[in-house]
C-alpha positions as CSV (number, residue, x, y, z in Angstrom):
1,M,24.8,-14.3,4.0
2,Q,28.7,-13.1,5.0
3,T,28.6,-9.7,5.8
4,T,31.6,-7.2,6.8
5,I,29.2,-3.7,7.7
6,S,31.6,-0.8,7.7
7,S,32.8,0.5,11.0
8,E,31.0,3.7,10.0
9,F,27.7,2.2,10.4
10,H,28.6,0.4,13.5
11,H,26.1,2.5,16.1
12,H,23.4,2.8,13.8
13,A,20.6,0.3,15.2
14,E,18.8,0.4,11.9
15,I,21.6,-0.8,10.2
16,A,22.0,-3.7,12.9
17,E,18.5,-4.6,11.7
18,A,20.0,-4.7,8.0
19,E,22.7,-6.6,8.4
20,A,20.6,-9.4,10.5
21,I,18.0,-8.9,7.4
22,L,21.4,-9.7,4.9
23,R,22.8,-12.6,6.8
24,S,19.6,-14.2,6.6
25,C,19.7,-14.5,2.6
26,V,21.0,-18.1,1.5
27,H,21.1,-16.7,-2.0
28,C,19.3,-19.7,-3.8
29,G,17.0,-16.8,-6.1
30,F,13.9,-18.0,-5.5
31,C,12.2,-14.3,-5.4
32,N,13.5,-13.3,-9.0
33,A,10.9,-16.0,-10.1
34,T,8.0,-13.9,-8.7
35,C,9.6,-10.1,-8.8
36,P,7.7,-8.1,-11.3
37,T,10.5,-5.9,-12.5
38,Y,12.6,-8.8,-12.9
39,Q,10.2,-10.3,-14.9
40,L,10.0,-7.2,-17.3
41,A,13.9,-6.9,-17.2
42,G,15.6,-10.7,-16.9
43,N,18.3,-8.4,-15.1
44,E,20.2,-9.5,-12.3
45,L,20.1,-6.3,-10.4
46,D,16.7,-5.7,-11.0
47,G,15.8,-8.8,-8.9
48,P,15.8,-8.8,-5.0
49,R,19.1,-11.0,-4.9
50,G,20.6,-8.4,-7.0
51,R,19.2,-5.2,-5.3
52,I,20.2,-7.4,-2.1
53,Y,23.8,-7.5,-3.0
54,L,23.8,-3.7,-4.0
55,I,23.0,-2.9,-0.6
56,K,25.4,-5.3,0.8
57,E,27.6,-3.9,-0.8
58,M,27.2,-0.1,0.4
59,L,26.5,-1.3,3.8
60,E,30.6,-2.9,3.8
61,G,32.0,0.3,2.4
62,N,31.7,0.1,-0.9
63,S,30.4,3.9,-2.5
64,P,26.9,3.4,-4.5
65,T,26.5,4.8,-7.9
66,D,23.2,6.6,-9.6
67,K,22.6,3.3,-11.4
68,T,22.8,1.7,-7.8
69,Q,20.2,4.2,-7.1
70,S,18.5,3.7,-9.8
71,H,18.3,-0.8,-9.5
72,L,16.4,0.7,-6.1
73,D,14.1,3.0,-7.2
74,R,12.9,0.8,-9.8
75,C,11.4,-1.8,-7.0
76,L,8.0,-1.4,-6.2
77,T,8.2,-2.7,-2.8
78,C,5.7,-5.6,-3.6
79,R,7.0,-8.0,-1.4
80,A,6.2,-10.9,-4.0
81,C,9.6,-11.9,-3.0
82,E,8.9,-12.2,0.5
83,T,6.1,-14.4,0.0
84,T,8.1,-16.7,-2.3
85,C,11.3,-17.0,-0.1
86,P,12.2,-20.1,2.2
87,S,14.4,-18.1,4.3
88,G,11.7,-15.3,5.3
89,V,14.1,-12.4,4.1
90,Q,12.3,-9.2,5.3
91,Y,12.9,-7.8,1.7
92,G,10.6,-4.7,2.9
93,R,12.2,-3.4,5.5
94,L,15.5,-3.8,3.7
95,V,15.0,-2.0,0.6
96,D,13.9,0.7,2.7
97,I,16.9,1.2,4.8
98,G,19.2,0.8,1.6
99,R,16.9,3.8,-0.2
100,Q,17.6,5.8,3.1
101,E,21.0,5.2,3.1
102,I,21.8,5.7,-0.7
103,E,20.0,9.1,-0.6
104,K,22.3,10.3,1.7
105,R,25.4,9.1,-0.4
106,V,24.1,10.0,-4.0
107,P,22.8,13.3,-5.2
108,R,20.2,13.3,-7.4
109,P,19.5,15.3,-10.3
110,V,17.7,18.8,-9.5
111,W,14.7,17.9,-11.4
112,Q,14.2,14.6,-9.3
113,K,14.2,16.1,-6.5
114,I,11.9,18.5,-7.8
115,V,9.4,15.9,-8.6
116,R,10.4,13.9,-5.3
117,R,9.7,16.9,-3.0
118,G,7.1,17.7,-4.5
119,L,4.7,14.3,-4.2
120,L,5.8,15.0,-0.5
121,A,4.9,18.0,-0.1
122,V,1.1,17.4,-1.9
123,L,0.1,14.0,-1.7
124,P,-0.1,13.6,1.9
125,Y,-1.6,16.4,2.7
126,P,-5.6,16.6,1.6
127,R,-5.7,20.4,1.2
128,R,-2.9,20.5,-0.8
129,F,-3.8,17.5,-2.6
130,A,-7.7,18.6,-3.3
131,F,-5.7,21.7,-4.9
132,V,-3.8,20.5,-6.7
133,L,-6.5,17.8,-8.3
134,G,-9.0,20.5,-8.7
135,L,-6.0,22.0,-11.2
136,G,-5.4,19.0,-12.9
137,R,-9.1,18.6,-13.3
138,M,-9.7,22.1,-15.1
139,V,-6.7,21.6,-17.5
140,R,-7.0,18.0,-18.0
141,P,-8.0,18.3,-21.8
142,L,-4.9,20.3,-22.4
143,L,-2.5,17.4,-21.0
144,P,-1.1,14.1,-22.9
145,L,-3.6,11.2,-22.6
146,S,-0.7,9.8,-20.6
147,L,-1.1,12.4,-17.8
148,Q,-4.8,12.8,-18.7
149,R,-5.4,9.5,-17.4
150,K,-3.5,9.9,-14.0
151,I,-5.9,12.7,-13.2
152,P,-9.6,10.6,-11.3
153,A,-12.8,12.1,-12.7
154,R,-14.6,13.4,-10.1
155,Q,-16.7,11.2,-7.6
156,I,-20.3,11.8,-6.6
157,R,-20.3,11.9,-2.9
158,Y,-23.1,10.1,-1.0
159,P,-24.6,11.1,2.0
160,A,-24.0,9.1,4.5
161,N,-26.8,7.3,6.8
162,S,-26.7,8.6,10.1
163,P,-25.1,5.6,12.3
164,S,-26.3,3.6,15.0
165,C,-24.2,4.0,18.2
166,H,-23.0,0.4,18.9
167,P,-21.3,-1.1,22.0
168,R,-18.8,-2.3,19.3
169,K,-16.7,0.4,18.4
170,M,-14.2,0.7,16.1
171,L,-11.3,3.2,14.8
172,V,-10.8,4.1,10.8
173,L,-7.9,6.0,9.3
174,D,-9.5,8.2,6.3
175,G,-5.8,8.6,4.4
176,C,-4.9,11.2,2.6
177,V,-5.8,10.2,-1.2
178,Q,-8.8,8.0,-0.8
179,P,-11.3,10.4,0.7
180,L,-10.9,12.7,-2.5
181,T,-10.7,10.3,-5.1
182,A,-12.8,7.5,-3.9
183,P,-15.0,9.3,-1.0
184,N,-17.5,6.1,-0.7
185,I,-15.0,3.4,0.3
186,N,-15.2,4.3,3.8
187,R,-19.1,5.7,3.8
188,A,-19.9,2.2,2.7
189,A,-17.1,0.6,4.9
190,A,-18.9,2.3,7.8
191,E,-22.8,1.5,6.8
192,V,-21.6,-2.4,6.1
193,L,-20.8,-2.5,9.8
194,D,-22.9,-0.7,11.3
195,R,-25.2,-3.4,10.0
196,L,-23.2,-5.7,11.9
197,G,-23.4,-3.9,14.9
198,I,-19.9,-2.2,14.8
199,T,-19.9,1.7,14.7
200,L,-16.8,3.2,13.2
201,I,-15.1,6.3,14.1
202,T,-13.1,8.9,12.1
203,A,-10.0,10.5,14.4
204,P,-9.9,14.1,13.5
205,R,-6.2,14.6,13.6
206,A,-5.8,11.6,12.2
207,G,-3.9,11.9,8.4
208,C,-1.5,10.0,6.7
209,C,-0.1,6.7,7.4
210,G,3.3,7.7,6.9
211,A,4.0,5.4,3.5
212,L,4.3,7.6,0.8
213,N,7.7,9.3,3.3
214,Q,8.9,6.1,4.3
215,H,9.2,4.5,0.9
216,L,10.7,7.5,-0.7
217,A,13.5,8.0,2.0
218,D,12.1,10.2,3.8
219,P,11.9,8.9,7.3
220,G,11.7,11.8,9.3
221,G,8.6,12.9,7.9
222,A,7.4,9.4,8.0
223,H,7.6,9.1,11.8
224,D,6.7,12.6,12.6
225,M,2.9,11.7,10.7
226,M,3.2,8.2,12.2
227,R,3.4,9.4,16.1
228,R,0.4,12.0,15.0
229,N,-1.1,9.1,14.2
230,I,-0.7,7.5,17.5
231,D,-1.8,10.5,19.2
232,A,-4.9,11.1,17.5
233,W,-6.0,7.7,18.1
234,W,-4.3,6.9,21.6
235,P,-7.5,8.4,23.8
236,Y,-10.1,6.2,21.8
237,I,-8.0,3.7,22.7
238,E,-7.9,4.1,26.5
239,Q,-11.9,4.3,25.4
240,G,-11.9,0.9,24.2
241,V,-12.1,1.0,20.8
242,E,-12.0,-2.9,19.8
243,A,-9.7,-2.0,16.8
244,I,-8.1,0.0,14.3
245,V,-9.7,-0.6,10.7
246,M,-8.2,0.0,7.5
247,T,-10.2,0.0,4.1
248,A,-6.5,0.9,2.2
249,S,-4.4,-2.1,2.2
250,G,-1.7,0.0,1.7
251,C,-1.8,1.6,4.5
252,G,-3.0,-1.1,7.1
253,V,0.6,-2.6,5.7
254,M,2.2,0.2,7.0
255,V,0.4,0.8,9.9
256,K,1.0,-2.3,11.1
257,E,5.1,-2.0,10.9
258,Y,4.9,1.2,13.1
259,G,6.3,-1.1,16.1
260,T,8.4,-2.8,14.4
261,I,9.5,1.4,13.0
262,L,9.4,3.5,15.7
263,K,11.0,0.4,18.0
264,H,13.7,2.6,19.0
265,D,11.6,5.5,20.0
266,P,11.8,5.9,23.9
267,E,8.5,7.5,24.2
268,Y,6.4,6.1,21.0
269,A,7.8,2.1,21.2
270,A,5.3,0.8,23.5
271,K,2.3,2.7,21.6
272,A,3.5,1.9,18.3
273,A,3.8,-1.5,19.2
274,R,0.1,-1.4,20.5
275,I,-1.1,0.4,17.7
276,S,0.6,-1.7,15.1
277,G,-2.0,-5.0,17.5
278,L,-4.6,-3.4,17.4
279,C,-4.5,-2.6,13.4
280,R,-6.9,-5.0,11.3
281,D,-7.8,-4.8,7.4
282,L,-11.2,-4.8,6.3
283,G,-11.2,-7.9,5.2
284,E,-10.1,-9.4,8.6
285,I,-13.0,-7.8,10.2
286,L,-15.5,-9.4,7.7
287,R,-14.3,-12.3,7.9
288,H,-15.3,-13.7,11.4
289,E,-18.7,-11.4,11.4
290,D,-22.1,-13.6,10.7
291,L,-22.6,-11.9,7.2
292,G,-25.6,-13.7,6.7
293,V,-27.4,-10.2,5.7
294,F,-25.5,-10.2,2.7
295,S,-26.3,-13.8,1.2
296,G,-26.8,-13.5,-2.4
297,I,-25.9,-9.6,-3.0
298,G,-23.8,-10.9,-5.9
299,E,-25.8,-13.4,-7.1
300,G,-25.3,-13.9,-10.6
301,I,-22.2,-11.2,-11.0
302,R,-18.9,-12.1,-11.9
303,V,-16.0,-10.2,-10.1
304,A,-12.3,-10.3,-11.3
305,Y,-10.5,-9.5,-8.1
306,Q,-7.3,-8.2,-8.1
307,S,-5.6,-9.6,-4.7
308,S,-3.4,-6.0,-3.7
309,C,0.6,-6.5,-3.2
310,T,0.1,-4.9,0.2
311,S,-3.1,-6.8,1.3
312,Q,-1.6,-10.9,-0.3
313,H,1.8,-10.3,0.4
314,G,2.4,-7.4,2.5
315,Q,-0.5,-8.4,4.9
316,K,-0.4,-12.2,4.3
317,L,-3.9,-12.0,3.4
318,S,-4.3,-13.8,0.4
319,G,-7.9,-15.1,-0.2
320,V,-9.7,-13.5,2.5
321,V,-11.5,-11.3,0.3
322,E,-12.1,-13.3,-2.3
323,A,-13.7,-15.8,0.3
324,I,-15.9,-13.0,1.2
325,L,-17.1,-12.0,-2.4
326,K,-17.9,-15.6,-2.8
327,N,-19.9,-15.7,0.5
328,C,-22.0,-13.1,-0.4
329,G,-23.1,-14.9,-3.4
330,Y,-20.2,-13.3,-6.3
331,T,-19.1,-15.4,-9.0
332,L,-14.9,-14.4,-9.1
333,T,-13.7,-15.3,-12.6
334,R,-10.2,-16.8,-13.1
335,V,-6.7,-14.2,-13.4
336,A,-3.1,-15.6,-14.0
337,D,-0.6,-14.2,-12.2
338,T,-2.4,-13.1,-9.1
339,H,0.5,-13.1,-7.4
340,L,1.8,-9.8,-9.5
341,C,1.9,-6.0,-8.8
342,C,-0.2,-4.0,-11.0
343,G,2.1,-1.4,-11.0
344,A,0.7,1.4,-8.6
345,A,2.5,1.2,-6.1
346,G,2.2,4.4,-4.1
347,T,4.3,7.1,-6.6
348,Y,5.9,4.7,-8.9
349,T,2.9,5.1,-11.7
350,L,4.5,9.0,-11.9
351,L,8.4,7.4,-10.8
352,Q,8.6,5.0,-12.9
353,P,5.8,5.6,-15.7
354,E,7.1,3.1,-18.0
355,W,7.9,0.3,-16.2
356,S,3.9,1.3,-14.2
357,Q,2.3,0.7,-17.3
358,K,4.1,-2.3,-18.9
359,L,2.8,-4.3,-15.5
360,L,-0.8,-2.2,-15.8
361,D,-1.0,-3.4,-19.3
362,N,-0.4,-7.2,-18.1
363,K,-2.6,-6.8,-15.2
364,L,-5.4,-5.6,-17.2
365,D,-5.0,-8.6,-19.6
366,A,-5.1,-11.1,-17.1
367,L,-8.4,-9.6,-14.9
368,Q,-10.5,-8.6,-19.0
369,Q,-9.8,-12.2,-19.5
370,D,-12.6,-13.9,-19.2
371,A,-16.3,-12.0,-19.1
372,A,-16.0,-10.1,-15.7
373,E,-18.6,-7.2,-15.1
374,F,-16.3,-5.8,-12.2
375,I,-12.6,-5.7,-11.2
376,A,-12.5,-5.3,-7.4
377,T,-9.2,-4.3,-5.4
378,A,-8.5,-3.8,-2.1
379,N,-6.2,-1.0,-2.5
380,I,-7.0,3.2,-3.4
381,G,-3.7,3.1,-5.7
382,C,-4.2,0.5,-7.3
383,K,-8.6,1.2,-7.9
384,L,-7.3,4.4,-9.3
385,H,-3.7,2.9,-11.8
386,L,-6.5,0.1,-12.8
387,E,-9.6,2.1,-13.9
388,S,-6.9,4.8,-15.7
389,A,-6.9,1.8,-18.7
390,A,-9.6,-0.8,-17.8
391,R,-12.6,-1.1,-19.7
392,L,-14.1,-2.7,-16.8
393,P,-15.9,-0.7,-13.9
394,V,-13.4,-0.8,-11.0
395,K,-14.8,-0.7,-7.4
396,H,-13.5,-0.9,-4.2
397,W,-14.7,-4.3,-2.7
398,I,-16.8,-3.0,0.1
399,E,-18.6,-1.0,-2.3
400,L,-19.8,-4.6,-3.6
401,L,-22.0,-5.7,-0.4
402,H,-23.3,-2.1,0.0
403,P,-24.1,-0.4,-3.9
404,S,-24.3,3.2,-4.4
405,P,-27.5,4.4,-4.8
């Protein structure tokens, strides 16, 4: 794709990166075949190729409009298009840059500003989120059904067993939403790894990975969170931890991109690259371990596995968790259109509820069609979204290797 970037952008490092991505696109349109929003709308501008053109026009000096902004807002950043693209277009990175630039040029309505700023002020901060979540649970019976479903029920937090102190040690990110909505996921991960001779450590000062801010066009806030996490993890890295384990695939794809996003930061670039190199999805850890101790744990149990977009498209880990579950005895049911997003996509459920609900309905139809007993997933956002309307229990896949008491 030929580009003529406006002179106003010539000294912007990120725009040079965006231009390189634009030039790698060959207009083939294969991306539209696997884009969830294009499948829903049938509109070129609600598919990756159309959005690429919109970003190109803006960077070439054409004034974007609120319609341009809406088409970019409706993108899930699921990155199914990246899996399909024969040219390796880094669409996820391009759309982040495009959103950041359009945010500077197109004023949002006041109500949109309030909602977006409210989400960024609450969700990444566990204490604030705990307060808001508690209020939501108190008034839940008074809310419309559509809102009631978005408020997760309180889960029993089971006490963790005292872990052994193994020579092999790994860090784990608690995250922001997961500890309050599904507190037993990291507990299960720690106890599974403990049985494999690995001690899981939490860095108390680490927090949100920065994904919410990054995808809501707040790069400054995202970068601050990334630097905070790097500072929190660095002493442990110097002590020789083997890896930084992610139990939420959405956080995993973000942390793996710290090196790319902070590559122009003179103080943090090298550390960010090191952090990204150490980041591993939990499935990446377990696939290299001897799981004989879990053999047969799922014998006779049928599971529908929802392969999260951040796992299969963002981290290119298709088939990893599925193989682990099969090796532990579980029977995986047939699921149609596994490449399509469930509609969770971080804050998408709140900002694009109609589109999100359509995608959820389609995904649950696919997951619940083959007599499964459970739905399993690898991402907290997907888990919360799916269980808001699923007939079946929804679990993080690691909980199937370590059932709750």
